[in-house]
DRENLUM-996832 format. One record per residue: residue number from 1; residue in three letters; x, y, z of N, C-alpha, C in turn. Coordinates in steps of 0.001 Angstrom, whole numbers, plus 500000, padded with zeros to 6 digits. Layout:
BEGIN
n:NUM&res:ala&n.east:X&n.north:Y&n.up:Z&ca.east:X&ca.north:Y&ca.up:Z&c.east:X&c.north:Y&c.up:Z
...
END
This chain:
BEGIN
n:1&res:met&n.east:415220&n.north:357730&n.up:192090&ca.east:414540&ca.north:357201&ca.up:193245&c.east:413089&c.north:356878&c.up:192909
n:2&res:glu&n.east:412463&n.north:357747&n.up:192134&ca.east:411069&ca.north:357531&ca.up:191749&c.east:410938&c.north:356294&c.up:190872
n:3&res:asp&n.east:411973&n.north:356022&n.up:190056&ca.east:411914&ca.north:354866&ca.up:189176&c.east:411882&c.north:353564&c.up:189971
n:4&res:ser&n.east:412645&n.north:353507&n.up:191063&ca.east:412668&ca.north:352274&ca.up:191853&c.east:411323&c.north:352049&c.up:192540
n:5&res:asp&n.east:410647&n.north:353145&n.up:192972&ca.east:409331&ca.north:352986&ca.up:193587&c.east:408319&c.north:352492&c.up:192572
n:6&res:ser&n.east:408369&n.north:353005&n.up:191364&ca.east:407415&ca.north:352566&ca.up:190350&c.east:407707&c.north:351129&c.up:189919
n:7&res:asp&n.east:409015&n.north:350762&n.up:189930&ca.east:409361&ca.north:349378&ca.up:189604&c.east:408813&c.north:348422&c.up:190656
n:8&res:ser&n.east:408949&n.north:348810&n.up:191937&ca.east:408457&ca.north:347916&ca.up:192988&c.east:406936&c.north:347837&c.up:192947
n:9&res:asp&n.east:406269&n.north:348941&n.up:192579&ca.east:404816&ca.north:348900&ca.up:192454&c.east:404396&c.north:348005&c.up:191297
n:10&res:ser&n.east:405127&n.north:348030&n.up:190206&ca.east:404761&ca.north:347195&ca.up:189066&c.east:405061&c.north:345726&c.up:189346
n:11&res:glu&n.east:406067&n.north:345466&n.up:190219&ca.east:406372&ca.north:344079&ca.up:190570&c.east:405234&c.north:343437&c.up:191362
n:12&res:ile&n.east:404571&n.north:344227&n.up:192189&ca.east:403542&ca.north:343663&ca.up:193044&c.east:402135&c.north:343950&c.up:192532
n:13&res:ser&n.east:402020&n.north:344436&n.up:191315&ca.east:400708&ca.north:344840&ca.up:190833&c.east:399773&c.north:343656&c.up:190605
n:14&res:asn&n.east:400307&n.north:342469&n.up:190377&ca.east:399460&ca.north:341306&ca.up:190105&c.east:399725&c.north:340186&c.up:191098
n:15&res:ile&n.east:399740&n.north:340514&n.up:192351&ca.east:400042&ca.north:339487&ca.up:193354&c.east:398913&c.north:338473&c.up:193467
n:16&res:leu&n.east:397700&n.north:338937&n.up:193640&ca.east:396563&ca.north:338035&ca.up:193781&c.east:395875&c.north:337872&c.up:192437
n:17&res:ser&n.east:395607&n.north:336645&n.up:192094&ca.east:394929&ca.north:336404&ca.up:190821&c.east:393454&c.north:336781&c.up:190953
n:18&res:pro&n.east:392817&n.north:337133&n.up:189853&ca.east:391391&ca.north:337487&ca.up:189920&c.east:390521&c.north:336341&c.up:190435
n:19&res:ser&n.east:390945&n.north:335094&n.up:190220&ca.east:390139&ca.north:333961&ca.up:190688&c.east:390095&c.north:333905&c.up:192213
n:20&res:val&n.east:391186&n.north:334332&n.up:192867&ca.east:391213&ca.north:334345&ca.up:194327&c.east:390184&c.north:335344&c.up:194845
n:21&res:leu&n.east:390146&n.north:336520&n.up:194231&ca.east:389192&ca.north:337531&ca.up:194655&c.east:387764&c.north:337113&c.up:194338
n:22&res:lys&n.east:387593&n.north:336422&n.up:193213&ca.east:386261&ca.north:336009&ca.up:192788&c.east:385726&c.north:334865&c.up:193656
n:23&res:asp&n.east:386614&n.north:333960&n.up:194088&ca.east:386185&ca.north:332788&ca.up:194873&c.east:385817&c.north:333117&c.up:196316
n:24&res:his&n.east:386236&n.north:334291&n.up:196798&ca.east:385971&ca.north:334638&ca.up:198196&c.east:384483&c.north:334911&c.up:198396
n:25&res:gln&n.east:383920&n.north:334282&n.up:199444&ca.east:382521&ca.north:334486&ca.up:199799&c.east:382430&c.north:335570&c.up:200875
n:26&res:pro&n.east:381404&n.north:336420&n.up:200821&ca.east:381256&ca.north:337453&ca.up:201861&c.east:381095&c.north:336821&c.up:203248
n:27&res:asn&n.east:381585&n.north:337522&n.up:204245&ca.east:381518&ca.north:337110&ca.up:205654&c.east:382300&c.north:335831&c.up:205951
n:28&res:glu&n.east:383238&n.north:335473&n.up:205119&ca.east:384136&ca.north:334346&ca.up:205383&c.east:385547&c.north:334881&c.up:205544
n:29&res:asn&n.east:386381&n.north:334134&n.up:206251&ca.east:387780&ca.north:334527&ca.up:206383&c.east:388494&c.north:334350&c.up:205057
n:30&res:trp&n.east:389464&n.north:335209&n.up:204825&ca.east:390286&ca.north:335067&ca.up:203631&c.east:391220&c.north:333890&c.up:203818
n:31&res:arg&n.east:391571&n.north:333237&n.up:202744&ca.east:392471&ca.north:332087&ca.up:202812&c.east:393856&c.north:332539&c.up:203275
n:32&res:thr&n.east:394598&n.north:331612&n.up:203826&ca.east:395901&ca.north:331917&ca.up:204412&c.east:396871&c.north:332573&c.up:203425
n:33&res:pro&n.east:396979&n.north:332135&n.up:202162&ca.east:397917&ca.north:332814&ca.up:201258&c.east:397600&c.north:334301&c.up:201068
n:34&res:val&n.east:396331&n.north:334641&n.up:201045&ca.east:395952&ca.north:336049&ca.up:200889&c.east:396356&c.north:336826&c.up:202131
n:35&res:arg&n.east:396053&n.north:336272&n.up:203301&ca.east:396418&ca.north:336947&ca.up:204548&c.east:397927&c.north:337075&c.up:204670
n:36&res:ala&n.east:398651&n.north:336034&n.up:204296&ca.east:400113&ca.north:336073&ca.up:204382&c.east:400682&c.north:337128&c.up:203440
n:37&res:thr&n.east:400101&n.north:337250&n.up:202259&ca.east:400562&ca.north:338248&ca.up:201297&c.east:400362&c.north:339648&c.up:201853
n:38&res:val&n.east:399176&n.north:339909&n.up:202403&ca.east:398885&ca.north:341232&ca.up:202956&c.east:399820&c.north:341542&c.up:204110
n:39&res:arg&n.east:400032&n.north:340589&n.up:204986&ca.east:400914&ca.north:340828&ca.up:206132&c.east:402362&c.north:341042&c.up:205703
n:40&res:ser&n.east:402813&n.north:340278&n.up:204715&ca.east:404201&ca.north:340448&ca.up:204273&c.east:404402&c.north:341807&c.up:203617
n:41&res:leu&n.east:403408&n.north:342263&n.up:202854&ca.east:403524&ca.north:343593&ca.up:202253&c.east:403571&c.north:344671&c.up:203331
n:42&res:arg&n.east:402786&n.north:344497&n.up:204376&ca.east:402782&ca.north:345468&ca.up:205470&c.east:404105&c.north:345462&c.up:206208
n:43&res:arg&n.east:404686&n.north:344260&n.up:206402&ca.east:406005&ca.north:344169&ca.up:207052&c.east:407093&c.north:344813&c.up:206203
n:44&res:gln&n.east:406894&n.north:344811&n.up:204893&ca.east:407864&ca.north:345450&ca.up:203995&c.east:407756&c.north:346970&c.up:204050
n:45&res:gly&n.east:406761&n.north:347476&n.up:204771&ca.east:406616&ca.north:348922&ca.up:204928&c.east:405638&c.north:349549&c.up:203950
n:46&res:lys&n.east:404874&n.north:348744&n.up:203259&ca.east:403903&ca.north:349279&ca.up:202304&c.east:402728&c.north:349894&c.up:203063
n:47&res:ser&n.east:402153&n.north:350933&n.up:202495&ca.east:400985&ca.north:351569&ca.up:203097&c.east:399735&c.north:350784&c.up:202716
n:48&res:tyr&n.east:398628&n.north:351112&n.up:203397&ca.east:397363&ca.north:350459&ca.up:203069&c.east:396982&c.north:350713&c.up:201609
n:49&res:gly&n.east:397238&n.north:351908&n.up:201140&ca.east:396923&ca.north:352247&ca.up:199749&c.east:397734&c.north:351413&c.up:198763
n:50&res:gln&n.east:399022&n.north:351256&n.up:199045&ca.east:399873&ca.north:350448&ca.up:198157&c.east:399432&c.north:348976&c.up:198182
n:51&res:ile&n.east:399071&n.north:348489&n.up:199356&ca.east:398607&ca.north:347100&ca.up:199446&c.east:397292&c.north:346945&c.up:198697
n:52&res:arg&n.east:396425&n.north:347950&n.up:198798&ca.east:395139&ca.north:347901&ca.up:198098&c.east:395352&c.north:347856&c.up:196590
n:53&res:lys&n.east:396279&n.north:348657&n.up:196078&ca.east:396569&ca.north:348641&ca.up:194641&c.east:397174&c.north:347308&c.up:194211
n:54&res:ala&n.east:398006&n.north:346749&n.up:195080&ca.east:398696&ca.north:345510&ca.up:194719&c.east:397768&c.north:344297&c.up:194757
n:55&res:thr&n.east:396829&n.north:344290&n.up:195690&ca.east:396014&ca.north:343095&ca.up:195868&c.east:394593&c.north:343222&c.up:195351
n:56&res:gly&n.east:394083&n.north:344447&n.up:195287&ca.east:392699&ca.north:344626&ca.up:194861&c.east:391702&c.north:344482&c.up:195994
n:57&res:leu&n.east:392206&n.north:344343&n.up:197232&ca.east:391327&ca.north:344239&ca.up:198398&c.east:390950&c.north:345632&c.up:198884
n:58&res:thr&n.east:389835&n.north:345730&n.up:199586&ca.east:389440&ca.north:347031&ca.up:200121&c.east:390294&c.north:347377&c.up:201332
n:59&res:arg&n.east:390305&n.north:348670&n.up:201653&ca.east:391113&ca.north:349139&ca.up:202774&c.east:390656&c.north:348501&c.up:204089
n:60&res:ser&n.east:389349&n.north:348394&n.up:204290&ca.east:388851&ca.north:347820&ca.up:205542&c.east:389223&c.north:346340&c.up:205658
n:61&res:thr&n.east:389217&n.north:345625&n.up:204534&ca.east:389623&ca.north:344219&ca.up:204545&c.east:391091&c.north:344093&c.up:204920
n:62&res:ile&n.east:391907&n.north:344958&n.up:204371&ca.east:393343&ca.north:344932&ca.up:204676&c.east:393569&c.north:345223&c.up:206156
n:63&res:gln&n.east:392873&n.north:346210&n.up:206683&ca.east:393001&ca.north:346530&ca.up:208108&c.east:392553&c.north:345349&c.up:208967
n:64&res:his&n.east:391466&n.north:344710&n.up:208575&ca.east:390955&ca.north:343559&ca.up:209317&c.east:391971&c.north:342411&c.up:209317
n:65&res:ile&n.east:392596&n.north:342169&n.up:208176&ca.east:393588&ca.north:341084&ca.up:208077&c.east:394808&c.north:341402&c.up:208928
n:66&res:ile&n.east:395286&n.north:342640&n.up:208873&ca.east:396505&ca.north:343006&ca.up:209588&c.east:396277&c.north:343024&c.up:211095
n:67&res:lys&n.east:395146&n.north:343537&n.up:211528&ca.east:394879&ca.north:343637&ca.up:212961&c.east:394341&c.north:342340&c.up:213557
n:68&res:gly&n.east:393874&n.north:341431&n.up:212721&ca.east:393305&ca.north:340182&ca.up:213200&c.east:394370&c.north:339208&c.up:213661
n:69&res:pro&n.east:393947&n.north:338106&n.up:214267&ca.east:394912&ca.north:337096&ca.up:214716&c.east:395597&c.north:336434&c.up:213522
n:70&res:thr&n.east:396830&n.north:336046&n.up:213723&ca.east:397576&ca.north:335421&ca.up:212636&c.east:397116&c.north:333987&c.up:212436
n:71&res:ser&n.east:397516&n.north:333407&n.up:211348&ca.east:397168&ca.north:332015&ca.up:211089&c.east:398051&c.north:331065&c.up:211883
n:72&res:arg&n.east:399015&n.north:331608&n.up:212587&ca.east:399925&ca.north:330780&ca.up:213367&c.east:399610&c.north:330816&c.up:214862
n:73&res:thr&n.east:398390&n.north:331156&n.up:215223&ca.east:398038&ca.north:331145&ca.up:216640&c.east:398043&c.north:329711&c.up:217137
n:74&res:thr&n.east:398342&n.north:329546&n.up:218395&ca.east:398382&ca.north:328193&ca.up:218939&c.east:396979&c.north:327626&c.up:218997
n:75&res:arg&n.east:396879&n.north:326370&n.up:218680&ca.east:395571&ca.north:325718&ca.up:218698&c.east:395162&c.north:325471&c.up:220129
n:76&res:lys&n.east:393900&n.north:325665&n.up:220373&ca.east:393370&ca.north:325396&ca.up:221702&c.east:392983&c.north:323925&c.up:221801
n:77&res:gly&n.east:392886&n.north:323443&n.up:222988&ca.east:392384&ca.north:322091&ca.up:223182&c.east:393461&c.north:321037&c.up:223167
n:78&res:leu&n.east:393216&n.north:319977&n.up:222455&ca.east:394064&ca.north:318796&ca.up:222525&c.east:395490&c.north:319027&c.up:222059
n:79&res:ala&n.east:395709&n.north:319992&n.up:221200&ca.east:397047&ca.north:320196&ca.up:220661&c.east:398012&c.north:320693&c.up:221734
n:80&res:thr&n.east:397524&n.north:321442&n.up:222701&ca.east:398421&ca.north:322001&ca.up:223706&c.east:398268&c.north:321349&c.up:225072
n:81&res:lys&n.east:397323&n.north:320467&n.up:225219&ca.east:397047&ca.north:319875&ca.up:226518&c.east:397883&c.north:318619&c.up:226747
n:82&res:arg&n.east:398466&n.north:318512&n.up:227933&ca.east:399164&ca.north:317276&ca.up:228298&c.east:398131&c.north:316250&c.up:228717
n:83&res:pro&n.east:398385&n.north:314988&n.up:228462&ca.east:397445&ca.north:313977&ca.up:228958&c.east:397513&c.north:313915&c.up:230487
n:84&res:ala&n.east:396348&n.north:313818&n.up:231113&ca.east:396287&ca.north:313797&ca.up:232575&c.east:396887&c.north:312509&c.up:233137
n:85&res:leu&n.east:396679&n.north:311416&n.up:232440&ca.east:397256&ca.north:310135&ca.up:232857&c.east:398147&c.north:309611&c.up:231741
n:86&res:lys&n.east:399361&n.north:309301&n.up:232070&ca.east:400260&ca.north:308707&ca.up:231081&c.east:399911&c.north:307234&c.up:230916
n:87&res:gln&n.east:400402&n.north:306654&n.up:229842&ca.east:400130&ca.north:305241&ca.up:229579&c.east:400677&c.north:304363&c.up:230707
n:88&res:ala&n.east:401794&n.north:304764&n.up:231281&ca.east:402367&ca.north:304006&ca.up:232395&c.east:401439&c.north:304034&c.up:233614
n:89&res:asp&n.east:400785&n.north:305175&n.up:233849&ca.east:399837&ca.north:305271&ca.up:234960&c.east:398632&c.north:304369&c.up:234734
n:90&res:val&n.east:398157&n.north:304315&n.up:233505&ca.east:397012&ca.north:303458&ca.up:233186&c.east:397383&c.north:302000&c.up:233431
n:91&res:lys&n.east:398578&n.north:301616&n.up:233025&ca.east:399038&ca.north:300237&ca.up:233261&c.east:399152&c.north:299946&c.up:234755
n:92&res:arg&n.east:399634&n.north:300940&n.up:235520&ca.east:399729&ca.north:300771&ca.up:236973&c.east:398357&c.north:300545&c.up:237592
n:93&res:ile&n.east:397369&n.north:301301&n.up:237107&ca.east:396012&ca.north:301148&ca.up:237637&c.east:395498&c.north:299749&c.up:237346
n:94&res:phe&n.east:395652&n.north:299282&n.up:236104&ca.east:395175&ca.north:297939&ca.up:235745&c.east:395892&c.north:296863&c.up:236548
n:95&res:arg&n.east:397194&n.north:297028&n.up:236726&ca.east:397959&ca.north:296055&ca.up:237498&c.east:397476&c.north:296027&c.up:238951
n:96&res:phe&n.east:397245&n.north:297207&n.up:239516&ca.east:396785&ca.north:297317&ca.up:240902&c.east:395405&c.north:296704&c.up:241075
n:97&res:val&n.east:394502&n.north:297012&n.up:240156&ca.east:393127&ca.north:296528&ca.up:240265&c.east:393067&c.north:295012&c.up:240090
n:98&res:ser&n.east:393911&n.north:294477&n.up:239220&ca.east:393840&ca.north:293041&ca.up:238946&c.east:394584&c.north:292197&c.up:239991
n:99&res:gln&n.east:395219&n.north:292812&n.up:240982&ca.east:395959&ca.north:292061&ca.up:241994&c.east:395039&c.north:291263&c.up:242919
n:100&res:ser&n.east:393941&n.north:291859&n.up:243328&ca.east:393082&ca.north:291152&ca.up:244286&c.east:391638&c.north:291642&c.up:244165
n:101&res:trp&n.east:390743&n.north:290867&n.up:244800&ca.east:389339&ca.north:291225&ca.up:244785&c.east:389097&c.north:292523&c.up:245548
n:102&res:thr&n.east:389832&n.north:292722&n.up:246651&ca.east:389649&ca.north:293951&ca.up:247436&c.east:390068&c.north:295188&c.up:246630
n:103&res:asn&n.east:391115&n.north:295045&n.up:245826&ca.east:391527&ca.north:296177&ca.up:244977&c.east:390482&c.north:296467&c.up:243906
n:104&res:arg&n.east:389852&n.north:295416&n.up:243384&ca.east:388827&ca.north:295616&ca.up:242356&c.east:387606&c.north:296337&c.up:242907
n:105&res:thr&n.east:387321&n.north:296160&n.up:244184&ca.east:386120&ca.north:296762&ca.up:244769&c.east:386381&c.north:298133&c.up:245383
n:106&res:lys&n.east:387601&n.north:298618&n.up:245337&ca.east:387917&ca.north:299928&ca.up:245911&c.east:387321&c.north:301032&c.up:245049
n:107&res:ser&n.east:387020&n.north:302144&n.up:245690&ca.east:386471&ca.north:303292&ca.up:244957&c.east:387578&c.north:303942&c.up:244127
n:108&res:trp&n.east:387142&n.north:304762&n.up:243171&ca.east:388121&ca.north:305457&ca.up:242320&c.east:388994&c.north:306380&c.up:243169
n:109&res:gly&n.east:388401&n.north:307021&n.up:244162&ca.east:389159&ca.north:307911&ca.up:245037&c.east:390218&c.north:307163&c.up:245825
n:110&res:arg&n.east:389878&n.north:305962&n.up:246300&ca.east:390820&ca.north:305143&ca.up:247046&c.east:391969&c.north:304699&c.up:246133
n:111&res:ile&n.east:391640&n.north:304315&n.up:244913&ca.east:392685&ca.north:303917&ca.up:243943&c.east:393618&c.north:305095&c.up:243670
n:112&res:lys&n.east:393027&n.north:306280&n.up:243484&ca.east:393838&ca.north:307478&ca.up:243238&c.east:394775&c.north:307740&c.up:244416
n:113&res:his&n.east:394257&n.north:307624&n.up:245627&ca.east:395055&ca.north:307894&ca.up:246821&c.east:396182&c.north:306873&c.up:246983
n:114&res:glu&n.east:395879&n.north:305605&n.up:246811&ca.east:396888&ca.north:304569&ca.up:247029&c.east:397977&c.north:304574&c.up:245961
n:115&res:leu&n.east:397621&n.north:304947&n.up:244732&ca.east:398629&ca.north:304999&ca.up:243666&c.east:399279&c.north:306376&c.up:243527
n:116&res:lys&n.east:398817&n.north:307340&n.up:244352&ca.east:399353&ca.north:308710&ca.up:244342&c.east:399293&c.north:309327&c.up:242945
n:117&res:leu&n.east:398112&n.north:309289&n.up:242347&ca.east:397909&ca.north:309854&ca.up:241007&c.east:397505&c.north:311315&c.up:241110
n:118&res:glu&n.east:397918&n.north:312117&n.up:240127&ca.east:397607&ca.north:313545&ca.up:240107&c.east:396254&c.north:313829&c.up:239458
n:119&res:ala&n.east:395781&n.north:312957&n.up:238605&ca.east:394547&ca.north:313190&ca.up:237854&c.east:393335&c.north:313134&c.up:238779
n:120&res:ser&n.east:392247&n.north:313774&n.up:238334&ca.east:391024&ca.north:313759&ca.up:239133&c.east:390352&c.north:312386&c.up:239044
n:121&res:ile&n.east:389417&n.north:312161&n.up:239947&ca.east:388697&ca.north:310888&ca.up:239988&c.east:387904&c.north:310695&c.up:238695
n:122&res:thr&n.east:387295&n.north:311772&n.up:238230&ca.east:386513&ca.north:311702&ca.up:236989&c.east:387394&c.north:311330&c.up:235801
n:123&res:thr&n.east:388590&n.north:311896&n.up:235751&ca.east:389517&ca.north:311587&ca.up:234657&c.east:389947&c.north:310132&c.up:234711
n:124&res:ile&n.east:390248&n.north:309652&n.up:235896&ca.east:390658&ca.north:308247&ca.up:236044&c.east:389536&c.north:307333&c.up:235564
n:125&res:arg&n.east:388310&n.north:307618&n.up:236009&ca.east:387159&ca.north:306787&ca.up:235611&c.east:386963&c.north:306828&c.up:234093
n:126&res:arg&n.east:387061&n.north:308031&n.up:233500&ca.east:386835&ca.north:308167&ca.up:232056&c.east:387890&c.north:307414&c.up:231248
n:127&res:ile&n.east:389149&n.north:307536&n.up:231619&ca.east:390225&ca.north:306885&ca.up:230860&c.east:390143&c.north:305373&c.up:230997
n:128&res:ile&n.east:389839&n.north:304895&n.up:232203&ca.east:389717&ca.north:303446&ca.up:232402&c.east:388531&c.north:302916&c.up:231588
n:129&res:lys&n.east:387453&n.north:303674&n.up:231557&ca.east:386287&ca.north:303268&ca.up:230764&c.east:386625&c.north:303241&c.up:229275
n:130&res:glu&n.east:387425&n.north:304211&n.up:228817&ca.east:387853&ca.north:304247&ca.up:227409&c.east:388677&c.north:303014&c.up:227047
n:131&res:his&n.east:389373&n.north:302450&n.up:228012&ca.east:390181&ca.north:301255&ca.up:227770&c.east:389369&c.north:299964&c.up:227881
n:132&res:gly&n.east:388056&n.north:300096&n.up:228048&ca.east:387194&ca.north:298926&ca.up:228034&c.east:386890&c.north:298332&c.up:229389
n:133&res:tyr&n.east:387416&n.north:298909&n.up:230451&ca.east:387158&ca.north:298379&ca.up:231782&c.east:385862&c.north:298977&c.up:232302
n:134&res:arg&n.east:385051&n.north:298156&n.up:232965&ca.east:383849&ca.north:298686&ca.up:233605&c.east:383692&c.north:298043&c.up:234963
n:135&res:arg&n.east:383052&n.north:298759&n.up:235838&ca.east:382818&ca.north:298253&ca.up:237174&c.east:381765&c.north:297165&c.up:237142
n:136&res:cys&n.east:381682&n.north:296436&n.up:238218&ca.east:380704&ca.north:295370&ca.up:238324&c.east:379299&c.north:295960&c.up:238278
n:137&res:val&n.east:378462&n.north:295388&n.up:237420&ca.east:377078&ca.north:295832&ca.up:237322&c.east:376248&c.north:294886&c.up:238175
n:138&res:ala&n.east:375451&n.north:295465&n.up:239049&ca.east:374665&ca.north:294644&ca.up:239970&c.east:373655&c.north:293809&c.up:239202
n:139&res:cys&n.east:373483&n.north:292565&n.up:239664&ca.east:372494&ca.north:291681&ca.up:239052&c.east:371098&c.north:292105&c.up:239488
n:140&res:arg&n.east:370126&n.north:291789&n.up:238681&ca.east:368754&ca.north:292113&ca.up:239039&c.east:368339&c.north:291258&c.up:240235
n:141&res:arg&n.east:367648&n.north:291883&n.up:241142&ca.east:367168&ca.north:291144&ca.up:242307&c.east:365829&c.north:290496&c.up:241954
n:142&res:pro&n.east:365574&n.north:289364&n.up:242522&ca.east:364287&ca.north:288709&ca.up:242209&c.east:363124&c.north:289476&c.up:242846
n:143&res:phe&n.east:361932&n.north:289303&n.up:242259&ca.east:360737&ca.north:289925&ca.up:242818&c.east:360447&c.north:289326&c.up:244183
n:144&res:ile&n.east:359893&n.north:290134&n.up:245093&ca.east:359555&ca.north:289642&ca.up:246431&c.east:358328&c.north:288731&c.up:246352
n:145&res:ser&n.east:357358&n.north:289144&n.up:245564&ca.east:356151&ca.north:288312&ca.up:245395&c.east:356017&c.north:287934&c.up:243946
n:146&res:lys&n.east:355064&n.north:287044&n.up:243628&ca.east:354920&ca.north:286553&ca.up:242276&c.east:354070&c.north:287460&c.up:241396
n:147&res:gln&n.east:353692&n.north:288624&n.up:241830&ca.east:352833&ca.north:289523&ca.up:241045&c.east:353560&c.north:290096&c.up:239912
END
C-alpha cells in the first residue's frame, strides 16, 4: 500500500515546470492551468501538503486558489444580457417613424406606447441613435436686431 502512495507522489512530483513558477509576478492571479492543476489535485483527495510538494506553491497560495472563484464563473455584462430591443423591433420603429410626418415628430415615449415595446425610453433612443437616426435639429433663429 505504501508503494502505491509513493508511486503516485513521484508521478505528480514535476507537475508545474520551474518556468511557470518563475514567470509568476507577485500580487497577480495564477494562470488558469496552474489553478486547474491545483483544483484537480484537491478533487483527487490530495492534502495541501501533497499539493505543495507536487507543485512547489506555498500553502497559502494553494488555499487561495482552492477557495477562490473558479475560472469558469459566468461573465458579467454583455455575455449574459439579452438585448433590450430585438432587430425586428428596431425595424418596426423605423417603419413606424417613416410612415408619416406626425409619426416622425412623436416623442420616444409615444412611440414606445404605440408600438407596445418593453424597452425603456432611454434604451430606444440610444439604439436608434446607434443606427444613425437622429431627431430634427432646430435651425438657428435669426438675430432680432443687427447688433
